[in-house]
Each structure stands twice: as C-alpha cells, then as structure tokens.
N, C-alpha and C positions, 0 to 999 in steps of 0.2 A: 803574241810571237811574230818575229820579223822573219824567222828563217824561211818557212814556205811562200810569203811573197816577192823574197828576194830571189829565191829556188826556179820559180816559173816565169818571174821575168828574166833570167838568164836563158832559160830553156828558151821561151819564147823570140827571145833577140838572137840567139844562136842559130835557131831553124828559120830564121825569117818569118814567123808562123806570127797571124794574126791574134791569136790566143793559145795560150796554156792552163791546164786545168790540173791540178793533183783532187782527189777525193781519196780520203783514208776510211780505215774501213769501222773506224767511228762515227763518221757520217760529217766530218769535217772537209771543208769544200774549199779551195784557194785557186783564183783564177787571178790573169794576166791578159789584159786586152778583151777585144770583142772581135770574133770571127765566124767562121762557116758554122753550123751547126752540127757537123760532123766533122771527125780527122781522124788521125794514127793514135791509135790506144796500145799503152803496153803495160805490164805488171807492175807494181813497185814491190820487187823481194828482199828480204835480208836475213842469211841464217836460214834459208828454207823456206821462210814465211811469206805468203803473202797476203799486204794488207792494206793494199788501193793498187790506185790506176793513175798512170800521168796519161792526158792526152793534149796531141798539139793540133791545132786546125788553122789552116792557111788554105788561100785561093787555087795553089798549084799544087801537085800531086808529088809524094815523094820517090824520088828514086832508092835503090838500093843501098846506096852508098849513105843517105840521108837516114833510112831505116835502121841502118846498123850503126850510125851515130846517135841516133833517139834511144837506142838501145843503152850505151854507153851513158848517155846522159841520164837515162832510166838507173841504172847499178849505180850513181852518183847521189840523187836526187833520193833515193832510197834510204840512205844512211842518215841525211837531213831529216827527212819523214818518218823513219823509225825513231830518232830522237824525240821530235816534238808529240808522236806516239806517245811514246813511253811518259812523257812530260805532262800529256794530260792526265793518262791512266793514274800516274801518282798524285799529281792535283786532285782527280776524284776520288782519289782513295783518302787523300788527309782531309778533305770535304766531309765524306762519308764518317771517317774517326769524330770530325767535331761533331758534326752532328750526332753522332750516338751520343759522345760525350757530354752534348749539351740536353740531349733529352734523358739521359740519367741523373744529369744534376737537376733538373727539372723535376722527375721523380720523387727523389731525395727531398727536394725541398716540398713539394707538396705532403710527401706521407711527413715529412716534420712538422709541418704549418699544422696541417688537416688534421694529424692523428697525434704523435707525441707531443708535443706543443700545447695543445689545449688542456691534455690528459694531465699533464706537469702541471699545467698553470691552477687547475683544477685543485688538485692536488696541495697544492702551495697554499692555498684558501683553505682548505680542511684542517691542515699543519697548524696553521695561524689561531684559525679556530679555538683550536684545543689547546693552544699556549695561553689563549686570552680566557679560556673559563676554566684553566687546569687549577687555580688558585681558589676557586670558588666551587667547582662540582670536579672534583678529581675523576669521579667515575665517570661522568659523562665524556670527558676527554680520554679517559680511556678506552672507552667503547668506541669512540671517533677514531681512535687511532687505530682499533683494531680493525674496522672496516677499512681504513685507507691501506695495511698490508697488503691486500690480495690486490687492490690496485695500481699499488707500485711496484707489485712482481711483474703484472700485466705490463706496466711501462718498461719496465726492464727486460721483460722478452721482448715487446717492440723494438726496441734499440737493438739487440744482440740480432734478430731478423734482418734489419739494416745493416748491420755490421757482415752478418754471414753474406748479403747478397754483395757487398762490395770485395770482399776477399772470406772464404767460407773458412771459419779458424780452426776444420781438421786438418787442412793442408798445413798450417805453421805447428798442429800437436802433433801431426802422424805422418806427412810426410805425402805427397801425391799415391803411392801406391797403395797405402794403409789408408788413405780417404776414401780410396774408388773403390776398395772391397767393404771399408765400413759402409760405404753408399749400396752396394750391392745388398749385404744384409739388412738396411733399412726398407729397401725397394723390395724385398722379398714378401710373396705373401702365400695364404693356405692355399694356391692355385697356380703360383708361377713363381719359379726358385731361378734365382738371380745368381748366377756364377761367376765369379772372377779370377782370371789370369794378368797380372799388373806386374810389370817389371820394377825393380827400384832403379831410377834412372836420377843420376847427381846432376847439380848444377843446371837444371830446367830453369829459365828465367821465369819470374813471377807470373807475365802474364800468359805465357803457355800452360802453365799449373791453373788457373785460374778457368783458362778455356776450356783444357780437355776436363777438367773436372765438372764444370759445367754442361758443357757436351754430351757426357757419358751420363749425366742425370736426368737430363731433356731426355735422350733417344732411350733411356733403359726407362721413365716415367712413362712415355708416350706406348713403349712395348707392352708395360705390367695394365697399363690402365684401358687400351684400346685393341688388342692384336689378338686376344683370347689366346695368348702364348702360355705354353705349361714351362718353357724354359729360354730364357734372356742368356746369351754371352758378351760378357764383357770382356774385352783384350786389350791392353794397352802396353805397348810396347817401342822399342825404338828401330827404326829403319833409315838407312842412307840420310844421316843427319837431320830425320826428322823424327815427330812424336806421331806415332800411329795409334787412336783410339778406334778401336770398331766393337759394335753395338749389334749382336745378332740374334733374332727372335725366331722360332718355331710355330707362328701364328699364321693368321690368316692371311697374312699381305694387305697391299694397300688396293684402295679399288682401283679400277679401271679408269675414272675421270676422278681425280681429287686435286683440290687447289692448295699448294701448299699455306699450312698453318702459321701462325706467328712463333711457335717450338721451333717447326723447322727453318722458318726465316733466323729465327734469332741464332742458331746454332750454325748455320752456313755464315751469317755476318761475323760470329766472334770467330771462324775459321778465316776467312778472308780478312779480315782485317790485322792477321797476324802474315798475313801472306800466303795460305794455307788454302784449301780446298775441301769441300766435304759432298760427297754424295749418298743417294739412296736409291739402293737396288733392293727391289720385291717381286714376289712371285706368290702364288698359291702356298708354297711353302714354308715364307717367313719371309722377313725384311733385315737388310743388315745395312747400319749407317755407319760410313766411314770417315772419318776425320784425318788428314795428314797436314800436322803443323808443323814447321820449319822451327827447330830446336833454338836454334840461334835469333828468334824475333825478339 
C-alpha cells in the first residue's frame, strides 16, 4: 500500500523534518527519511480509538505553533492510517477464511481418499466376485452379498457423517431452534441434564445457523464431558441484530492455568469468521460460553 508512505513523506516535508514515522497497533511501521533517534510523537486517533503513533524528528526544536500544526496533521494522517489498518485486518480475515476452507477441503479429501474411497473400492470388487460366481454357485454369491450389506451400511454412515460435518441435516429438517433442542436431548446424560431455550428466528443466513449449531454443540459437549456439571443451560436468542448463543453450566469451572484446546479455538474461529466474537467466563461455580454472531453475515 502506498498510502502511508505518501502520508509520512508529506508530513516530513511540511515540518521540514529529517524523518517521519507512523507505527500502527498491528506492528506496521512506515518511515520516510533518516534523522535523530528521538522526536515529537503524537497519537493517531479516530472515532475515539487510539491505534498508532506519528513521530516526527528533526534537528531543531518544535515551537508551540508547530506542535499544534503537527496535531492537525496527525488528525488527517489518522484517517488514512485507519483505512490502511482496516484494510490489513480485512486481508488477514480473508486469509484466515481461505486457510480454514483449504484445511477443511484437505480433511475431506483425506477422509474420502483414506476412508470411504478404499471401502467402496473393496465393496465393488466383492460385488463383482458375487456377480461372477452367481451362475455357478448362487448360494456362495448370496452369502457373499449378505456379508457386504453391513459394510455398505457402514460406508453410507461414513458419508452421512461427512455431510453432517458440512451442514447438519437437522438444520434443514427442523430449523435451528428445534435442532438445538434435539442436540440438548442427545447430549443429556444420567448425571447431566441439558436444558434448552431457543427462540424461533427466521431468515438466518446458512453460515450463521451452522456456526451457531456447532458452537452450541461443542460448548455443551465440553461441559457434559469435563465440567462435572449437573445442569447445562443453552440459550439461543436474537439481540441487537445479532444471534446470541450462551451455554452455561454449574460445574467446577476451568483450572487457573488452562491452555485453550482445539474445541475452544474452533468455536472462536467460527464466531470471528462471521465478524462475531466468543467469550469464556469461568468461576468455581461454573462456566459460561457466549458467542455473538451478526445475523447479517
């Protein structure tokens, strides 16, 4: 991007400085010229947010008028810098989505190549064998086909499991609210009761539905398996133009020193991919996982 190099050059020239530097909050550094190690620094702020600093260095001191002029230049530079920062954040988000998509494709390819593919190929060979011997030994062909039926059913189950990972069929059959209620019934155990309050919300994008369902399932599954909880409460509702998913348990809470696992990272990535966010609040009396997803994503 040529925006910031042009900005720092114009600032340096207008202030008759040997060097001007902009440092953004994400670590990007843009400089023009070479000068003293120290200079006058001003914050870059936009809409009340501080996201960088502008430093101008020269051999002579700045008087009051020049400092005020630098403040005005910083206000103008902040607009350009904020635009660059947002563009970089958008680029990183796009890259994260691409990486996640390609990782998912690689996983599907591996599952198909190493699992379903060989199984179907072996089944095809057995069916061909049954066909070849059917005329001469129909009983042997029948027995062979009988043995193939469970293996065919298993292959169908594998394919259904992969389809379920892409988009749970319960979402199409029941809708999000009913699918989450079914999820709660399925994850309840003899020692942990899962209670669900899910509002019927029309017009949700498919990506939001899938993310909400998987986040609810992952958070609930973690609570049932690891929290020692007697009750897990799932709440799905719309608030302020967003879909809010909350999973709260009355378990023992998280340890003081805990490393985020794959499940937590996956939930957070699902939320952030849609422009939302995920928080985990824990205490000795339980843990609450909250995801907020913009419904317009």
